[in-house]
N, C-alpha and C positions, 0 to 999 in steps of 0.2 A: 502492501501501501505506499502510495506517494503522497508527497504532503498535502496535497491537491485532494487527494480521495480524502484524508483526515480532516481536512477543513468540512469539505460537503456535511463529512457525517457528524462531525462537533455541530453543525449549522442546524442540521435537522433538528436535533435535541433542542437546540438554544430555540428554535421558533417555537415549538410545544409549548417549551416553557413560556414563554413570553406570549404566546395564544394564551394562557391558564392564567394569567395575569395582567394582562390588558384585551379587552374582546374589540371585534370588529369595528362595534358602537361607538365607544369609548376615543377608537384614534381617528373615526369621521366627525366624531366632535371637540375635537380639538380646534383650537383658536389658529394653528397652522393650516389645516386642511379646508380651510376656507380662502385662502389668500391664493391669487392668480402669480404662479410660478414666473421667474424672469428665463425671456427668451433665450438659449445659449449659441444658437447662430448671432443672435443680434450684438451683444456682448465679443463673442470668439472675433467675428470680423470687424466689430469697433474702431475705427482709426487712430482712437486713443488709448485701445489696449496692446497688447503685445501678443497676444493668442497663447499666453502662458497661463495652463492649470495646475496653479499652486496647490502641493498637496502637503495638508499636516497628518504627518504620520509617527509614532511616538516610537515600534518595533516593527521590526520585518521577522517571519521565520528563516531568514537566510543571514539577516545582518544582526538576530536580535535587539537590543537596548540602541534605539538610534538617538535619541532625544528624551529622556524623563522628567525635563525640568519645565519645557518651554509650555504656555500658557497658551491656548487656543485663539482667546478673543483676540489675544497681543499680538500671535503672530497673523493671524489669518486678515486682521486691521493693516497690517502693512504690507500683504502678500496685496491688500489690494489698491493701495495707496500707491505702492507701487510700479502699478498697471497692470498689474492679474486680471485675465478675460476673464477667470472661475475660480473657485474654490473646491479641492475636493478633502471630505474629511471621512479619516476610516472608523467606522463603526464596527468593525470587527473586534468583540474583547479579547480575546483565548489567544488569538496568533500576532494580534497588531498594536494589540492595547488601545483600542479605540471604544467608544461608548455612547450612549444617543447623546448624554450632554454634551459631549465636542458639537457634534453638529446643531444643535439647541443653541449653541454659546455663539457659534459663528455664525447663525441668520440672524442672533439677535443684533449682531454689532456691524454686519454686512449686508450692502445692498446690491451685489454680485448674485450672477448664480451660482448653487453648490450643491458639489454633485457627491451623494450618498456611494463612499466609497464601499463595497461589501461585497460578497457571495451569494447572489439573491439568486431562492430556489425555490420560491415559493411567493404567489400573490400577497401573500401577506407582509411581507416586507415592503411589498411596494406601497402598500395603505401606511404604511410606519414611516417611510421616509415621506411621504405626503403631509401627512402629520406632524414631522417632524421639521418642518419648512424646507426641506432638497429640493432644489429644480429638476437636477437630474440622475437619472438611478443607472446603475451598468451592469450591463447582462454581458456574461462572460462563455462565450459560445462552446468552452473546451466543458463545461460542468450541465449545459443545457440542450436539450434536443432542438435540431429548426423549428418544430411546433411549439415549446414553450416559449422562445425567442418570440415569436408571432404574437403568443397570446399575453405574455408580458410585456410586450411593447403595448399591443392596443390599450392595454389595462390602464399602461401610462399615459399615453396620448390620452386615454377619455377624462384621468385626474388632467389633463394640464401640465403634466412634468415631462423632461424631455428624456430622448435615449440614447445613451452611448455603447454600440457593442462592440464588443473585445473580442477581435481573435489575434490568433499566433503563427497564423500560415496558410495558404491559399484555401485549404482545405474545407476549416474552420469558414473562412470566408465567404466560399462557394455554396455551402450550406445552408449559412445564416443570413444570407440576405434578405431584408422582409420590411415591405411600404413602413412599419410601425416603428424605425427606427431612425434618427436625425443623424446620429455619428456614428463612424467607422474606424474606433482606435485599435492601432497594431501598437500590440502589448512587444517588447525588445527583450521583455522577458520570460525565460521556459517556465512557467508556471510548473512542471514536473522536474523540474533539478534545478531551478531557480538564477542559471546561467543566463548574462545578458549577450545581444549582439545587435546593433543599432541598424548593421544592413536587412537587418527582417523589415523595416520600414520604408528602405529602398526598396527590396524585390517587390511587395506588394503594393506601393502606393497607386502604380497607376493600372493597377488588378480590381481597383474598388471604384463602383462610379461615380461619374461626378456629381451626380444628385447628393449625395450626403457629406457632410463634414468630414477631413480629413484629419487624425487625431496621432500623432507618435508619442508612445508610454513609456518611459521607462529609458535608463541606459543615458540620458542627455547631462551630460554637464561642462560640456564646454558651449559658449555661445555662439562661436561660430556654427557648431553643428544645427543650430536654431535657424541660420540662413541658409545650408545644405540642403535644409530638411521644407523650407520654404519653396526653394527655386524645385523643387522634386515632386510639390504641389501639395503639401499640410496645409493647413489651416491653424492645426492647434498642436501644442505639447505641453504634454501633463509632467512634472517634474516635483519630485517632493525630497526626496532621498539629501540628494544634492545642497537641499538648502537646510534641512531638516538634521542634519550631523552636522552644523555649525552650533556656535557660543549663541548666536543674532540670527534665525534664518529672516529675519526682515530683512537686515544689514545683506544678508548674503543675495537674496534677490534682487535689492537693489543695486547690488555692485554687478550679477550678472547680464543686467538690463542695460544699464550699463554700455556693458561691451558688447551687444548686440550692435 
């Protein structure tokens, strides 16, 4: 059993516990459930924004603890001020050290789109994302069937949420494209062994239909890489570890953007 299998197995248990504690009705009656989500496309392509989706992540299975002291409100506000187009907030507890309170804190202090970064395998999680104030959900092709991707994407769209589909190779891309997806992200990190290779993005960019926003995820640590990815056709760039591993992620993103 690889790490992805372990995460999905644990996620199933986590969702069962959450359902027992918070009903669907409770989620639908939450304050954020009634808000209109921000448009991912509008912010990603805005001239006064960078296309960077800046991530708040405390730890990961591959790196262990990345940053155990950063304050989510402070960091995400700094990301926003620096010109991030969107925020990515991890909500997986066991493997990434995230929690729903992180996304609630980011929502309370920011006026740009927020991605709920998690391993979505159940419609209940999409309702949670809406209730917690997220604007975007992540659907990972490696753990979902084409039918699930389509159904989950439709539910998200019905709720006004944006959908980012994540793929790792051509096979996943070709079987997973759905009209209920807004953006397709190429994850340069192999989720079975967590190795990274930026070449994955360059290999797949022209295989993604132009009707979708194109996002490159992970393994981006050099500002010059952003230039190359833009020239290749990418609209967005998800970066987390590169900023979070520093003492001051807000300063790190500001210095990174200054070099683009």
